[in-house]
C-alpha positions, -999 to 999 in steps of 0.1 A, spaced: 0 0 0 13 34 -9 15 61 17 1 96 11 22 126 17 1 154 32 29 178 39 17 205 15 -18 204 32 -4 206 67 20 235 64 -3 258 84 -14 231 108 2 223 141 -2 191 161 -18 169 134 11 145 130 -12 114 133 -32 124 102 -12 103 78 -18 72 100 -55 79 102 -58 83 64 -38 51 58 -62 32 80 -92 47 63 -79 37 29 -72 1 39 -97 -22 22 -96 -50 48 -125 -35 68 -148 -62 81 -185 -60 73 -198 -80 102 -216 -71 124 -235 -42 109 -236 -9 129 -250 26 129 -234 58 142 -259 85 152 -254 121 162 -281 128 188 -271 163 196 -242 187 193 -222 166 219 -240 133 221 -235 103 198 -247 67 198 -232 35 182 -258 7 176 -244 -27 166 -268 -55 154 -260 -86 173 -288 -111 169 -284 -142 190 -257 -129 213 -262 -126 250 -246 -100 273 -220 -125 286 -209 -133 250 -198 -97 244 -168 -76 254 -168 -38 251 -135 -21 260 -114 10 253 -76 7 246 -54 36 234 -83 57 222 -100 28 203 -134 14 213 -134 -23 208 -166 -44 205 -159 -81 203 -173 -116 208 -157 -150 208 -181 -177 197 -170 -209 216 -201 -229 205 -195 -265 194 -199 -265 156 -204 -302 151 -217 -317 119 -248 -329 137 -256 -293 147 -250 -281 112 -272 -308 97 -303 -296 115 -303 -262 97 -319 -260 63 -308 -224 60 -286 -205 84 -289 -168 78 -283 -156 114 -245 -154 118 -233 -159 153 -196 -159 147 -166 -144 165 -159 -108 156 -140 -77 166 -152 -42 155 -130 -12 163 -140 25 165 -113 52 169 -125 79 193 -113 115 195 -96 125 227 -127 145 237 -152 116 233 -162 97 265 -181 64 266 -211 70 289 -225 34 289 -236 4 269 -268 -17 268 -280 -48 250 -317 -49 241 -336 -69 214 -303 -79 197 -290 -44 195 -259 -33 214 -262 5 221 -231 25 232 -237 61 242 -209 86 237 -205 122 248 -181 148 237 -165 167 266 -144 196 254 -118 206 280 -116 243 288 -82 247 271 -97 234 238 -128 257 238 -126 288 216 -114 319 234 -108 355 225 -72 368 226 -69 404 238 -49 426 215 -29 452 234 -15 484 219 16 502 228 53 497 229 60 459 231 97 464 239 88 476 274 68 444 280 93 419 268 117 406 294 152 397 284 164 363 297 201 358 304 216 338 275 244 323 295 244 285 298 235 271 332 
């Protein structure tokens, strides 16, 4: 896979060093399609991920966060014998092991998860820290040389 160079686009951006990695992950074509999911924006700061998990019980599922990634997984340890397979004429409900990953922004917090009627619902909320909120910078007029302090340039 070739890597994209975004240097010309990021010349006026500071602190977005991870953008190349995110784009490489987005362009990867090995994305799993199971289980299906929805991502909803409920309000300006509230989100919800809904994952369709027909046939799974709460104890079959694992929801965790590791290094800014929300991981929803299940390990199907059911005995898949030929006898069990022979009783199905058609098997359209997949109950197989999976791992689905969602990269979360630093400001997104997981508020909780619930399983009801085969749908796993994960509620998320954006919590913007005070230092990341927009703020006004006061512009002062006058001689700036009087305000600047000179620091001794001698090595310590």
